[in-house]
All heavy atoms as TSV, in Angstrom:
chain	resi	resn	atom	element	x	y	z
A	1	MET	N	N	99.895	96.161	85.395
A	1	MET	CA	C	99.936	96.388	86.832
A	1	MET	C	C	98.755	95.652	87.438
A	1	MET	O	O	97.636	95.736	86.929
A	1	MET	CB	C	99.893	97.864	87.171
A	1	MET	CG	C	99.752	98.064	88.657
A	1	MET	SD	S	99.200	99.695	89.246
A	1	MET	CE	C	100.367	100.775	88.534
A	2	LEU	N	N	98.980	95.022	88.560
A	2	LEU	CA	C	97.956	94.350	89.316
A	2	LEU	C	C	97.685	95.170	90.524
A	2	LEU	O	O	98.605	95.673	91.174
A	2	LEU	CB	C	98.462	92.946	89.717
A	2	LEU	CG	C	97.445	91.962	90.249
A	2	LEU	CD1	C	96.295	91.705	89.270
A	2	LEU	CD2	C	98.147	90.666	90.544
A	3	LYS	N	N	96.382	95.352	90.931
A	3	LYS	CA	C	96.062	96.158	92.078
A	3	LYS	C	C	94.822	95.571	92.743
A	3	LYS	O	O	94.035	94.918	92.119
A	3	LYS	CB	C	95.930	97.604	91.762
A	3	LYS	CG	C	94.770	97.913	90.780
A	3	LYS	CD	C	94.763	99.355	90.453
A	3	LYS	CE	C	93.718	99.678	89.384
A	3	LYS	NZ	N	93.677	101.081	89.070
A	4	ILE	N	N	94.663	95.911	94.007
A	4	ILE	CA	C	93.489	95.545	94.788
A	4	ILE	C	C	92.588	96.820	94.812
A	4	ILE	O	O	93.090	97.896	95.154
A	4	ILE	CB	C	93.835	95.158	96.230
A	4	ILE	CG1	C	94.751	93.944	96.208
A	4	ILE	CG2	C	92.610	94.902	97.067
A	4	ILE	CD1	C	95.429	93.673	97.509
A	5	VAL	N	N	91.339	96.611	94.528
A	5	VAL	CA	C	90.441	97.718	94.613
A	5	VAL	C	C	89.461	97.403	95.733
A	5	VAL	O	O	88.702	96.401	95.655
A	5	VAL	CB	C	89.671	97.972	93.300
A	5	VAL	CG1	C	88.656	99.092	93.442
A	5	VAL	CG2	C	90.641	98.267	92.160
A	6	GLU	N	N	89.480	98.221	96.782
A	6	GLU	CA	C	88.616	98.017	97.930
A	6	GLU	C	C	87.402	98.959	97.825
A	6	GLU	O	O	87.558	100.167	97.715
A	6	GLU	CB	C	89.361	98.248	99.189
A	6	GLU	CG	C	88.602	97.961	100.472
A	6	GLU	CD	C	89.435	98.172	101.739
A	6	GLU	OE1	O	90.595	98.574	101.704
A	6	GLU	OE2	O	88.879	97.894	102.781
A	7	CYS	N	N	86.209	98.387	97.836
A	7	CYS	CA	C	84.995	99.184	97.716
A	7	CYS	C	C	84.202	99.028	99.019
A	7	CYS	O	O	83.569	97.996	99.297
A	7	CYS	CB	C	84.146	98.649	96.579
A	7	CYS	SG	S	84.964	98.708	94.977
A	8	ARG	N	N	84.293	100.065	99.868
A	8	ARG	CA	C	83.548	100.035	101.122
A	8	ARG	C	C	82.216	100.776	100.911
A	8	ARG	O	O	82.161	101.822	100.246
A	8	ARG	CB	C	84.312	100.799	102.174
A	8	ARG	CG	C	85.549	100.133	102.580
A	8	ARG	CD	C	86.090	100.921	103.828
A	8	ARG	NE	N	87.489	100.606	103.998
A	8	ARG	CZ	C	88.243	101.194	104.941
A	8	ARG	NH1	N	87.680	102.140	105.719
A	8	ARG	NH2	N	89.469	100.901	105.104
A	9	PRO	N	N	81.172	100.299	101.554
A	9	PRO	CA	C	79.879	100.980	101.473
A	9	PRO	C	C	80.018	102.407	101.985
A	9	PRO	O	O	80.562	102.675	103.042
A	9	PRO	CB	C	78.967	100.165	102.344
A	9	PRO	CG	C	79.617	98.802	102.414
A	9	PRO	CD	C	81.092	99.056	102.332
A	10	GLY	N	N	79.535	103.361	101.181
A	10	GLY	CA	C	79.512	104.771	101.618
A	10	GLY	C	C	80.844	105.472	101.512
A	10	GLY	O	O	80.990	106.600	101.916
A	11	ARG	N	N	81.852	104.842	100.881
A	11	ARG	CA	C	83.184	105.481	100.742
A	11	ARG	C	C	83.648	105.373	99.318
A	11	ARG	O	O	83.225	104.482	98.593
A	11	ARG	CB	C	84.199	104.834	101.658
A	11	ARG	CG	C	83.960	105.041	103.124
A	11	ARG	CD	C	85.170	104.762	103.895
A	11	ARG	NE	N	84.953	104.979	105.298
A	11	ARG	CZ	C	85.862	104.851	106.196
A	11	ARG	NH1	N	87.106	104.463	105.845
A	11	ARG	NH2	N	85.603	105.032	107.468
A	12	ALA	N	N	84.599	106.239	98.982
A	12	ALA	CA	C	85.225	106.164	97.660
A	12	ALA	C	C	86.092	104.923	97.529
A	12	ALA	O	O	86.626	104.419	98.535
A	12	ALA	CB	C	86.089	107.407	97.420
A	13	GLN	N	N	86.191	104.383	96.297
A	13	GLN	CA	C	87.070	103.216	96.067
A	13	GLN	C	C	88.536	103.581	96.427
A	13	GLN	O	O	88.962	104.677	96.284
A	13	GLN	CB	C	87.096	102.928	94.562
A	13	GLN	CG	C	85.962	102.168	94.089
A	13	GLN	CD	C	86.137	101.690	92.646
A	13	GLN	OE1	O	85.760	100.629	92.348
A	13	GLN	NE2	N	86.772	102.432	91.790
A	14	GLN	N	N	89.218	102.572	96.994
A	14	GLN	CA	C	90.593	102.726	97.301
A	14	GLN	C	C	91.371	101.638	96.561
A	14	GLN	O	O	91.019	100.449	96.685
A	14	GLN	CB	C	90.815	102.604	98.848
A	14	GLN	CG	C	92.184	102.716	99.262
A	14	GLN	CD	C	92.339	102.584	100.790
A	14	GLN	OE1	O	91.405	102.943	101.516
A	14	GLN	NE2	N	93.413	102.031	101.254
A	15	SER	N	N	92.429	102.020	95.817
A	15	SER	CA	C	93.168	101.017	95.114
A	15	SER	C	C	94.583	100.945	95.643
A	15	SER	O	O	95.173	101.962	96.027
A	15	SER	CB	C	93.161	101.240	93.607
A	15	SER	OG	O	93.945	102.426	93.308
A	16	THR	N	N	95.125	99.736	95.745
A	16	THR	CA	C	96.479	99.477	96.267
A	16	THR	C	C	97.224	98.644	95.244
A	16	THR	O	O	96.792	97.549	94.922
A	16	THR	CB	C	96.416	98.704	97.591
A	16	THR	OG1	O	95.575	99.404	98.532
A	16	THR	CG2	C	97.758	98.508	98.217
A	17	PRO	N	N	98.314	99.172	94.695
A	17	PRO	CA	C	99.114	98.411	93.763
A	17	PRO	C	C	99.793	97.189	94.476
A	17	PRO	O	O	100.158	97.293	95.675
A	17	PRO	CB	C	100.199	99.387	93.210
A	17	PRO	CG	C	100.206	100.490	94.170
A	17	PRO	CD	C	98.877	100.520	94.940
A	18	ILE	N	N	99.877	96.117	93.747
A	18	ILE	CA	C	100.514	94.842	94.344
A	18	ILE	C	C	101.946	94.771	93.805
A	18	ILE	O	O	102.210	94.867	92.624
A	18	ILE	CB	C	99.722	93.628	93.927
A	18	ILE	CG1	C	98.332	93.685	94.562
A	18	ILE	CG2	C	100.422	92.381	94.333
A	18	ILE	CD1	C	97.383	92.646	94.144
A	19	ASP	N	N	102.870	94.605	94.774
A	19	ASP	CA	C	104.289	94.429	94.460
A	19	ASP	C	C	104.545	93.001	94.045
A	19	ASP	O	O	104.568	92.067	94.841
A	19	ASP	CB	C	105.147	94.773	95.651
A	19	ASP	CG	C	106.586	94.625	95.409
A	19	ASP	OD1	O	107.033	94.283	94.257
A	19	ASP	OD2	O	107.419	94.832	96.337
A	20	LEU	N	N	104.578	92.711	92.707
A	20	LEU	CA	C	104.724	91.355	92.191
A	20	LEU	C	C	106.062	90.752	92.487
A	20	LEU	O	O	106.253	89.534	92.293
A	20	LEU	CB	C	104.398	91.364	90.723
A	20	LEU	CG	C	102.975	91.804	90.321
A	20	LEU	CD1	C	102.801	91.865	88.828
A	20	LEU	CD2	C	101.969	90.956	90.994
A	21	GLU	N	N	107.050	91.558	92.882
A	21	GLU	CA	C	108.357	90.987	93.220
A	21	GLU	C	C	108.364	90.431	94.688
A	21	GLU	O	O	109.293	89.774	95.044
A	21	GLU	CB	C	109.389	92.111	93.157
A	21	GLU	CG	C	109.477	92.723	91.766
A	21	GLU	CD	C	109.799	91.703	90.709
A	21	GLU	OE1	O	110.669	90.863	90.903
A	21	GLU	OE2	O	109.208	91.778	89.619
A	22	ASN	N	N	107.279	90.637	95.395
A	22	ASN	CA	C	107.231	90.285	96.845
A	22	ASN	C	C	106.096	89.219	97.062
A	22	ASN	O	O	105.247	89.417	97.942
A	22	ASN	CB	C	106.944	91.495	97.712
A	22	ASN	CG	C	108.023	91.745	98.660
A	22	ASN	OD1	O	108.889	90.894	98.917
A	22	ASN	ND2	N	107.979	92.907	99.264
A	23	LEU	N	N	106.087	88.167	96.276
A	23	LEU	CA	C	105.053	87.111	96.404
A	23	LEU	C	C	105.699	85.889	97.094
A	23	LEU	O	O	106.881	85.665	96.929
A	23	LEU	CB	C	104.462	86.740	95.064
A	23	LEU	CG	C	103.722	87.887	94.370
A	23	LEU	CD1	C	103.201	87.371	93.013
A	23	LEU	CD2	C	102.621	88.480	95.192
A	24	PRO	N	N	104.977	85.103	97.832
A	24	PRO	CA	C	103.528	85.152	98.038
A	24	PRO	C	C	103.172	86.350	98.994
A	24	PRO	O	O	103.968	86.891	99.717
A	24	PRO	CB	C	103.251	83.879	98.758
A	24	PRO	CG	C	104.496	83.481	99.416
A	24	PRO	CD	C	105.603	83.997	98.578
A	25	ALA	N	N	101.853	86.762	98.813
A	25	ALA	CA	C	101.352	87.852	99.610
A	25	ALA	C	C	99.925	87.455	99.989
A	25	ALA	O	O	99.220	86.820	99.221
A	25	ALA	CB	C	101.325	89.148	98.794
A	26	THR	N	N	99.495	87.889	101.190
A	26	THR	CA	C	98.150	87.596	101.681
A	26	THR	C	C	97.309	88.889	101.666
A	26	THR	O	O	97.802	89.931	101.868
A	26	THR	CB	C	98.165	86.975	103.074
A	26	THR	OG1	O	98.839	87.862	103.962
A	26	THR	CG2	C	98.818	85.595	103.101
A	27	ILE	N	N	95.988	88.661	101.414
A	27	ILE	CA	C	95.035	89.746	101.441
A	27	ILE	C	C	93.946	89.352	102.487
A	27	ILE	O	O	93.453	88.255	102.461
A	27	ILE	CB	C	94.375	89.909	100.060
A	27	ILE	CG1	C	95.447	90.156	99.021
A	27	ILE	CG2	C	93.316	90.985	100.064
A	27	ILE	CD1	C	94.926	89.948	97.581
A	28	GLY	N	N	93.606	90.211	103.373
A	28	GLY	CA	C	92.552	90.006	104.338
A	28	GLY	C	C	92.494	91.030	105.432
A	28	GLY	O	O	93.046	92.131	105.323
A	29	LYS	N	N	91.761	90.722	106.518
A	29	LYS	CA	C	91.631	91.663	107.564
A	29	LYS	C	C	92.519	91.399	108.756
A	29	LYS	O	O	92.505	92.127	109.750
A	29	LYS	CB	C	90.154	91.720	108.032
A	29	LYS	CG	C	89.640	90.422	108.670
A	29	LYS	CD	C	88.194	90.599	109.075
A	29	LYS	CE	C	87.710	89.301	109.698
A	29	LYS	NZ	N	86.263	89.308	109.994
A	30	GLY	N	N	93.416	90.378	108.640
A	30	GLY	CA	C	94.341	90.057	109.682
A	30	GLY	C	C	95.502	91.030	109.772
A	30	GLY	O	O	95.904	91.595	108.749
A	31	GLN	N	N	95.944	91.248	111.006
A	31	GLN	CA	C	97.046	92.219	111.145
A	31	GLN	C	C	98.358	91.800	110.456
A	31	GLN	O	O	99.125	92.606	110.077
A	31	GLN	CB	C	97.287	92.466	112.643
A	31	GLN	CG	C	96.191	93.210	113.323
A	31	GLN	CD	C	96.495	93.519	114.779
A	31	GLN	OE1	O	97.584	93.189	115.277
A	31	GLN	NE2	N	95.569	94.156	115.432
A	32	GLY	N	N	98.545	90.516	110.274
A	32	GLY	CA	C	99.776	90.042	109.641
A	32	GLY	C	C	99.697	89.924	108.088
A	32	GLY	O	O	100.639	89.522	107.470
A	33	ASP	N	N	98.554	90.319	107.536
A	33	ASP	CA	C	98.428	90.195	106.081
A	33	ASP	C	C	99.271	91.259	105.380
A	33	ASP	O	O	99.465	92.343	105.836
A	33	ASP	CB	C	96.940	90.438	105.680
A	33	ASP	CG	C	96.080	89.245	105.987
A	33	ASP	OD1	O	96.531	88.074	105.719
A	33	ASP	OD2	O	94.978	89.413	106.498
A	34	THR	N	N	99.793	90.836	104.224
A	34	THR	CA	C	100.590	91.747	103.436
A	34	THR	C	C	99.791	92.918	102.989
A	34	THR	O	O	100.250	94.116	103.024
A	34	THR	CB	C	101.108	91.028	102.146
A	34	THR	OG1	O	101.704	89.779	102.537
A	34	THR	CG2	C	102.134	91.896	101.386
A	35	TYR	N	N	98.527	92.713	102.525
A	35	TYR	CA	C	97.613	93.747	102.161
A	35	TYR	C	C	96.402	93.688	103.051
A	35	TYR	O	O	95.549	92.831	102.876
A	35	TYR	CB	C	97.239	93.630	100.692
A	35	TYR	CG	C	98.423	93.738	99.809
A	35	TYR	CD1	C	99.088	92.576	99.306
A	35	TYR	CD2	C	98.954	94.964	99.479
A	35	TYR	CE1	C	100.210	92.704	98.505
A	35	TYR	CE2	C	100.086	95.082	98.625
A	35	TYR	CZ	C	100.694	93.933	98.160
A	35	TYR	OH	O	101.795	94.080	97.408
A	36	GLN	N	N	96.335	94.551	104.035
A	36	GLN	CA	C	95.279	94.567	104.996
A	36	GLN	C	C	94.129	95.380	104.517
A	36	GLN	O	O	94.289	96.565	104.218
A	36	GLN	CB	C	95.778	95.009	106.378
A	36	GLN	CG	C	94.826	94.784	107.474
A	36	GLN	CD	C	95.383	95.256	108.811
A	36	GLN	OE1	O	96.434	95.846	108.924
A	36	GLN	NE2	N	94.642	94.997	109.849
A	37	MET	N	N	92.896	94.776	104.504
A	37	MET	CA	C	91.725	95.435	104.063
A	37	MET	C	C	90.820	95.742	105.293
A	37	MET	O	O	91.080	95.110	106.348
A	37	MET	CB	C	90.907	94.539	103.133
A	37	MET	CG	C	91.662	94.143	101.830
A	37	MET	SD	S	92.065	95.513	100.752
A	37	MET	CE	C	93.791	95.630	100.887
A	38	ALA	N	N	89.859	96.549	105.160
A	38	ALA	CA	C	88.887	96.896	106.198
A	38	ALA	C	C	89.493	97.525	107.379
A	38	ALA	O	O	89.032	97.398	108.530
A	38	ALA	CB	C	88.099	95.613	106.590
A	39	VAL	N	N	90.610	98.245	107.235
A	39	VAL	CA	C	91.211	98.976	108.318
A	39	VAL	C	C	90.238	100.087	108.762
A	39	VAL	O	O	89.772	100.905	107.984
A	39	VAL	CB	C	92.561	99.531	107.871
A	39	VAL	CG1	C	93.202	100.452	108.947
A	39	VAL	CG2	C	93.512	98.472	107.497
A	40	GLY	N	N	90.008	100.118	110.083
A	40	GLY	CA	C	89.159	101.218	110.572
A	40	GLY	C	C	87.657	100.960	110.429
A	40	GLY	O	O	86.858	101.854	110.654
A	41	VAL	N	N	87.266	99.767	109.953
A	41	VAL	CA	C	85.860	99.485	109.750
A	41	VAL	C	C	85.303	98.843	111.071
A	41	VAL	O	O	85.941	98.049	111.698
A	41	VAL	CB	C	85.676	98.491	108.581
A	41	VAL	CG1	C	84.240	98.075	108.415
A	41	VAL	CG2	C	86.152	99.147	107.306
A	42	ASP	N	N	84.077	99.235	111.424
A	42	ASP	CA	C	83.445	98.642	112.583
A	42	ASP	C	C	83.285	97.143	112.401
A	42	ASP	O	O	82.676	96.712	111.436
A	42	ASP	CB	C	82.066	99.301	112.724
A	42	ASP	CG	C	81.310	98.865	114.010
A	42	ASP	OD1	O	81.639	97.846	114.546
A	42	ASP	OD2	O	80.408	99.604	114.378
A	43	PRO	N	N	83.885	96.356	113.312
A	43	PRO	CA	C	83.822	94.887	113.147
A	43	PRO	C	C	82.399	94.298	113.159
A	43	PRO	O	O	82.197	93.168	112.828
A	43	PRO	CB	C	84.663	94.351	114.306
A	43	PRO	CG	C	84.991	95.472	115.138
A	43	PRO	CD	C	84.637	96.739	114.464
A	44	ARG	N	N	81.418	95.075	113.563
A	44	ARG	CA	C	80.019	94.577	113.514
A	44	ARG	C	C	79.421	94.725	112.164
A	44	ARG	O	O	78.348	94.194	111.891
A	44	ARG	CB	C	79.188	95.332	114.568
A	44	ARG	CG	C	79.677	95.043	115.992
A	44	ARG	CD	C	78.996	95.974	116.967
A	44	ARG	NE	N	79.424	97.306	116.631
A	44	ARG	CZ	C	79.066	98.429	117.302
A	44	ARG	NH1	N	78.228	98.376	118.280
A	44	ARG	NH2	N	79.555	99.592	116.948
A	45	SER	N	N	80.070	95.428	111.269
A	45	SER	CA	C	79.503	95.690	109.930
A	45	SER	C	C	79.538	94.423	109.085
A	45	SER	O	O	80.437	93.609	109.228
A	45	SER	CB	C	80.147	96.826	109.247
A	45	SER	OG	O	81.424	96.442	108.819
A	46	ILE	N	N	78.618	94.272	108.174
A	46	ILE	CA	C	78.564	93.159	107.286
A	46	ILE	C	C	79.817	93.122	106.381
A	46	ILE	O	O	80.347	92.086	106.097
A	46	ILE	CB	C	77.262	93.149	106.411
A	46	ILE	CG1	C	76.103	92.891	107.315
A	46	ILE	CG2	C	77.348	92.153	105.269
A	46	ILE	CD1	C	74.732	93.071	106.693
A	47	TYR	N	N	80.300	94.307	105.996
A	47	TYR	CA	C	81.456	94.410	105.181
A	47	TYR	C	C	82.615	93.734	105.839
A	47	TYR	O	O	83.379	92.913	105.268
A	47	TYR	CB	C	81.767	95.889	104.814
A	47	TYR	CG	C	83.080	96.120	104.051
A	47	TYR	CD1	C	83.146	95.872	102.705
A	47	TYR	CD2	C	84.211	96.477	104.739
A	47	TYR	CE1	C	84.280	96.074	102.026
A	47	TYR	CE2	C	85.411	96.687	104.049
A	47	TYR	CZ	C	85.429	96.441	102.686
A	47	TYR	OH	O	86.613	96.605	102.000
A	48	PHE	N	N	82.854	94.065	107.067
A	48	PHE	CA	C	83.967	93.513	107.838
A	48	PHE	C	C	83.788	92.026	108.031
A	48	PHE	O	O	84.712	91.246	107.857
A	48	PHE	CB	C	84.060	94.196	109.245
A	48	PHE	CG	C	85.273	93.779	110.030
A	48	PHE	CD1	C	86.502	94.453	109.845
A	48	PHE	CD2	C	85.217	92.762	110.923
A	48	PHE	CE1	C	87.603	94.047	110.586
A	48	PHE	CE2	C	86.317	92.407	111.697
A	48	PHE	CZ	C	87.548	93.043	111.518
A	49	GLN	N	N	82.561	91.557	108.321
A	49	GLN	CA	C	82.296	90.168	108.644
A	49	GLN	C	C	82.397	89.300	107.390
A	49	GLN	O	O	82.637	88.146	107.502
A	49	GLN	CB	C	80.922	90.069	109.273
A	49	GLN	CG	C	80.829	90.652	110.635
A	49	GLN	CD	C	79.422	90.726	111.220
A	49	GLN	OE1	O	78.483	90.105	110.654
A	49	GLN	NE2	N	79.236	91.458	112.269
A	50	SER	N	N	82.243	89.892	106.228
A	50	SER	CA	C	82.311	89.080	104.995
A	50	SER	C	C	83.771	88.878	104.468
A	50	SER	O	O	83.959	88.194	103.471
A	50	SER	CB	C	81.453	89.693	103.892
A	50	SER	OG	O	81.962	90.945	103.540
A	51	LEU	N	N	84.723	89.463	105.170
A	51	LEU	CA	C	86.140	89.367	104.759
A	51	LEU	C	C	86.805	88.501	105.823
A	51	LEU	O	O	86.709	88.652	107.028
A	51	LEU	CB	C	86.754	90.781	104.781
A	51	LEU	CG	C	88.122	90.942	104.234
A	51	LEU	CD1	C	88.180	90.616	102.761
A	51	LEU	CD2	C	88.624	92.355	104.459
A	52	SER	N	N	87.577	87.497	105.337
A	52	SER	CA	C	88.287	86.553	106.244
A	52	SER	C	C	89.604	87.177	106.734
A	52	SER	O	O	90.105	88.102	106.081
A	52	SER	CB	C	88.602	85.255	105.490
A	52	SER	OG	O	87.422	84.617	105.042
A	53	ARG	N	N	90.148	86.605	107.773
A	53	ARG	CA	C	91.510	87.089	108.256
A	53	ARG	C	C	92.460	86.947	107.140
A	53	ARG	O	O	93.200	87.906	106.897
A	53	ARG	CB	C	91.942	86.273	109.484
A	53	ARG	CG	C	91.123	86.585	110.706
A	53	ARG	CD	C	91.826	86.101	111.964
A	53	ARG	NE	N	90.952	85.770	113.070
A	53	ARG	CZ	C	90.133	86.616	113.665
A	53	ARG	NH1	N	90.101	87.833	113.298
A	53	ARG	NH2	N	89.351	86.183	114.627
A	54	VAL	N	N	92.584	85.765	106.558
A	54	VAL	CA	C	93.341	85.612	105.318
A	54	VAL	C	C	92.324	85.247	104.247
A	54	VAL	O	O	91.916	84.116	104.173
A	54	VAL	CB	C	94.453	84.547	105.463
A	54	VAL	CG1	C	95.165	84.403	104.122
A	54	VAL	CG2	C	95.449	84.879	106.516
A	55	HIS	N	N	91.987	86.218	103.452
A	55	HIS	CA	C	90.877	86.049	102.450
A	55	HIS	C	C	91.397	85.365	101.194
A	55	HIS	O	O	90.763	84.570	100.610
A	55	HIS	CB	C	90.281	87.392	102.133
A	55	HIS	CG	C	88.871	87.317	101.577
A	55	HIS	ND1	N	87.788	86.948	102.352
A	55	HIS	CD2	C	88.408	87.493	100.334
A	55	HIS	CE1	C	86.666	86.938	101.599
A	55	HIS	NE2	N	87.061	87.259	100.353
A	56	ALA	N	N	92.605	85.743	100.841
A	56	ALA	CA	C	93.244	85.200	99.617
A	56	ALA	C	C	94.813	85.298	99.685
A	56	ALA	O	O	95.294	86.111	100.444
A	56	ALA	CB	C	92.731	85.969	98.387
A	57	THR	N	N	95.400	84.454	98.899
A	57	THR	CA	C	96.888	84.469	98.791
A	57	THR	C	C	97.223	84.595	97.323
A	57	THR	O	O	96.758	83.842	96.502
A	57	THR	CB	C	97.493	83.174	99.427
A	57	THR	OG1	O	97.059	83.084	100.787
A	57	THR	CG2	C	98.991	83.207	99.351
A	58	LEU	N	N	98.137	85.512	97.035
A	58	LEU	CA	C	98.701	85.631	95.657
A	58	LEU	C	C	100.048	84.958	95.653
A	58	LEU	O	O	100.863	85.120	96.609
A	58	LEU	CB	C	98.919	87.150	95.319
A	58	LEU	CG	C	97.714	87.917	94.991
A	58	LEU	CD1	C	98.060	89.405	95.067
A	58	LEU	CD2	C	97.230	87.572	93.621
A	59	TYR	N	N	100.286	84.123	94.673
A	59	TYR	CA	C	101.574	83.500	94.586
A	59	TYR	C	C	101.995	83.271	93.129
A	59	TYR	O	O	101.210	83.423	92.249
A	59	TYR	CB	C	101.581	82.104	95.346
A	59	TYR	CG	C	100.582	81.124	94.773
A	59	TYR	CD1	C	101.022	80.122	93.915
A	59	TYR	CD2	C	99.203	81.191	95.087
A	59	TYR	CE1	C	100.165	79.179	93.399
A	59	TYR	CE2	C	98.317	80.214	94.521
A	59	TYR	CZ	C	98.822	79.241	93.740
A	59	TYR	OH	O	97.964	78.375	93.212
A	60	ARG	N	N	103.250	82.947	92.940
A	60	ARG	CA	C	103.783	82.795	91.628
A	60	ARG	C	C	104.167	81.347	91.335
A	60	ARG	O	O	104.725	80.707	92.232
A	60	ARG	CB	C	105.040	83.677	91.470
A	60	ARG	CG	C	105.648	83.700	90.081
A	60	ARG	CD	C	106.909	84.579	90.042
A	60	ARG	NE	N	106.700	85.956	90.375
A	60	ARG	CZ	C	106.329	86.890	89.584
A	60	ARG	NH1	N	106.023	86.600	88.355
A	60	ARG	NH2	N	106.141	88.123	89.983
A	61	GLU	N	N	103.814	80.891	90.157
A	61	GLU	CA	C	104.263	79.591	89.716
A	61	GLU	C	C	104.851	79.819	88.306
A	61	GLU	O	O	104.123	80.068	87.351
A	61	GLU	CB	C	103.152	78.539	89.630
A	61	GLU	CG	C	102.797	77.921	90.947
A	61	GLU	CD	C	101.761	76.809	90.859
A	61	GLU	OE1	O	101.445	76.388	89.672
A	61	GLU	OE2	O	101.292	76.356	91.886
A	62	GLY	N	N	106.185	79.748	88.244
A	62	GLY	CA	C	106.837	80.063	86.965
A	62	GLY	C	C	106.575	81.499	86.574
A	62	GLY	O	O	106.789	82.403	87.372
A	63	ASP	N	N	106.083	81.729	85.410
A	63	ASP	CA	C	105.764	83.111	84.931
A	63	ASP	C	C	104.301	83.496	85.262
A	63	ASP	O	O	103.906	84.607	84.950
A	63	ASP	CB	C	105.981	83.217	83.408
A	63	ASP	CG	C	107.413	83.099	83.040
A	63	ASP	OD1	O	108.306	83.420	83.889
A	63	ASP	OD2	O	107.708	82.744	81.900
A	64	ASP	N	N	103.587	82.586	85.824
A	64	ASP	CA	C	102.155	82.870	86.154
A	64	ASP	C	C	101.925	83.343	87.580
A	64	ASP	O	O	102.652	82.931	88.474
A	64	ASP	CB	C	101.284	81.619	85.931
A	64	ASP	CG	C	101.377	81.115	84.497
A	64	ASP	OD1	O	101.433	81.961	83.566
A	64	ASP	OD2	O	101.298	79.888	84.279
A	65	ILE	N	N	100.909	84.174	87.757
A	65	ILE	CA	C	100.537	84.610	89.082
A	65	ILE	C	C	99.145	84.087	89.358
A	65	ILE	O	O	98.260	84.221	88.542
A	65	ILE	CB	C	100.556	86.191	89.201
A	65	ILE	CG1	C	101.968	86.656	88.971
A	65	ILE	CG2	C	99.948	86.652	90.511
A	65	ILE	CD1	C	102.153	88.150	88.845
A	66	TRP	N	N	99.029	83.481	90.526
A	66	TRP	CA	C	97.763	82.823	90.937
A	66	TRP	C	C	97.141	83.484	92.140
A	66	TRP	O	O	97.864	84.010	92.986
A	66	TRP	CB	C	97.990	81.364	91.226
A	66	TRP	CG	C	98.425	80.580	90.001
A	66	TRP	CD1	C	99.649	80.445	89.437
A	66	TRP	CD2	C	97.561	79.825	89.210
A	66	TRP	NE1	N	99.577	79.672	88.357
A	66	TRP	CE2	C	98.303	79.255	88.156
A	66	TRP	CE3	C	96.170	79.524	89.233
A	66	TRP	CZ2	C	97.748	78.443	87.194
A	66	TRP	CZ3	C	95.665	78.738	88.274
A	66	TRP	CH2	C	96.422	78.193	87.243
A	67	LEU	N	N	95.877	83.369	92.257
A	67	LEU	CA	C	95.111	83.812	93.458
A	67	LEU	C	C	94.441	82.582	94.017
A	67	LEU	O	O	93.650	81.928	93.384
A	67	LEU	CB	C	94.061	84.905	93.061
A	67	LEU	CG	C	93.215	85.397	94.195
A	67	LEU	CD1	C	94.034	86.347	95.087
A	67	LEU	CD2	C	92.010	86.121	93.643
A	68	ARG	N	N	94.750	82.355	95.280
A	68	ARG	CA	C	94.175	81.152	95.965
A	68	ARG	C	C	93.304	81.662	97.079
A	68	ARG	O	O	93.664	82.523	97.835
A	68	ARG	CB	C	95.318	80.290	96.510
A	68	ARG	CG	C	94.787	79.067	97.359
A	68	ARG	CD	C	95.878	78.202	97.845
A	68	ARG	NE	N	96.882	78.937	98.602
A	68	ARG	CZ	C	98.197	78.816	98.465
A	68	ARG	NH1	N	98.681	77.943	97.589
A	68	ARG	NH2	N	99.000	79.510	99.212
A	69	ASP	N	N	92.131	81.039	97.248
A	69	ASP	CA	C	91.194	81.343	98.341
A	69	ASP	C	C	91.880	81.004	99.657
A	69	ASP	O	O	92.396	79.883	99.787
A	69	ASP	CB	C	89.880	80.601	98.127
A	69	ASP	CG	C	88.859	80.872	99.163
A	69	ASP	OD1	O	88.856	82.036	99.680
A	69	ASP	OD2	O	88.067	80.003	99.485
A	70	GLY	N	N	91.912	81.919	100.593
A	70	GLY	CA	C	92.479	81.606	101.909
A	70	GLY	C	C	93.934	81.512	101.883
A	70	GLY	O	O	94.648	81.999	101.018
A	71	ASN	N	N	94.484	80.814	102.922
A	71	ASN	CA	C	95.915	80.599	103.051
A	71	ASN	C	C	96.223	79.093	103.287
A	71	ASN	O	O	96.511	78.718	104.385
A	71	ASN	CB	C	96.434	81.455	104.219
A	71	ASN	CG	C	97.978	81.445	104.313
A	71	ASN	OD1	O	98.664	81.106	103.376
A	71	ASN	ND2	N	98.472	81.770	105.482
A	72	GLY	N	N	95.993	78.289	102.306
A	72	GLY	CA	C	96.149	76.837	102.427
A	72	GLY	C	C	94.842	76.146	102.702
A	72	GLY	O	O	94.684	74.954	102.494
A	73	LYS	N	N	93.857	76.877	103.237
A	73	LYS	CA	C	92.503	76.334	103.414
A	73	LYS	C	C	91.551	77.393	102.954
A	73	LYS	O	O	91.859	78.619	103.000
A	73	LYS	CB	C	92.277	75.905	104.831
A	73	LYS	CG	C	92.307	77.047	105.846
A	73	LYS	CD	C	91.989	76.541	107.269
A	73	LYS	CE	C	91.975	77.711	108.200
A	73	LYS	NZ	N	91.567	77.332	109.508
A	74	PRO	N	N	90.349	77.010	102.467
A	74	PRO	CA	C	89.399	78.002	101.954
A	74	PRO	C	C	89.029	79.023	103.040
A	74	PRO	O	O	88.947	78.732	104.208
A	74	PRO	CB	C	88.202	77.168	101.555
A	74	PRO	CG	C	88.727	75.827	101.329
A	74	PRO	CD	C	89.925	75.673	102.306
A	75	SER	N	N	88.810	80.327	102.590
A	75	SER	CA	C	88.344	81.342	103.538
A	75	SER	C	C	86.926	81.053	103.888
A	75	SER	O	O	86.214	80.343	103.205
A	75	SER	CB	C	88.547	82.706	102.892
A	75	SER	OG	O	87.696	82.875	101.782
A	76	THR	N	N	86.467	81.657	104.959
A	76	THR	CA	C	85.095	81.493	105.369
A	76	THR	C	C	84.210	82.548	104.684
A	76	THR	O	O	83.108	82.536	104.717
A	76	THR	CB	C	84.886	81.603	106.900
A	76	THR	OG1	O	85.496	82.815	107.344
A	76	THR	CG2	C	85.564	80.435	107.632
């Protein structure tokens, strides 16, 4: 099983399983992301600012699953 583990300062870890049948999928703080992180975090916080709108994209090539930085271009 593949999952995202979000570690926010001062909070317990939160893990989200990834649906491998539904790829490609995006991870980030954007509202349109498949897996949205930093929900409810103050946008002035360093944690929020260090996460891109589309931070990463998960995709499949044959039997392999890949993680690409950003969504076609590197995240900031």
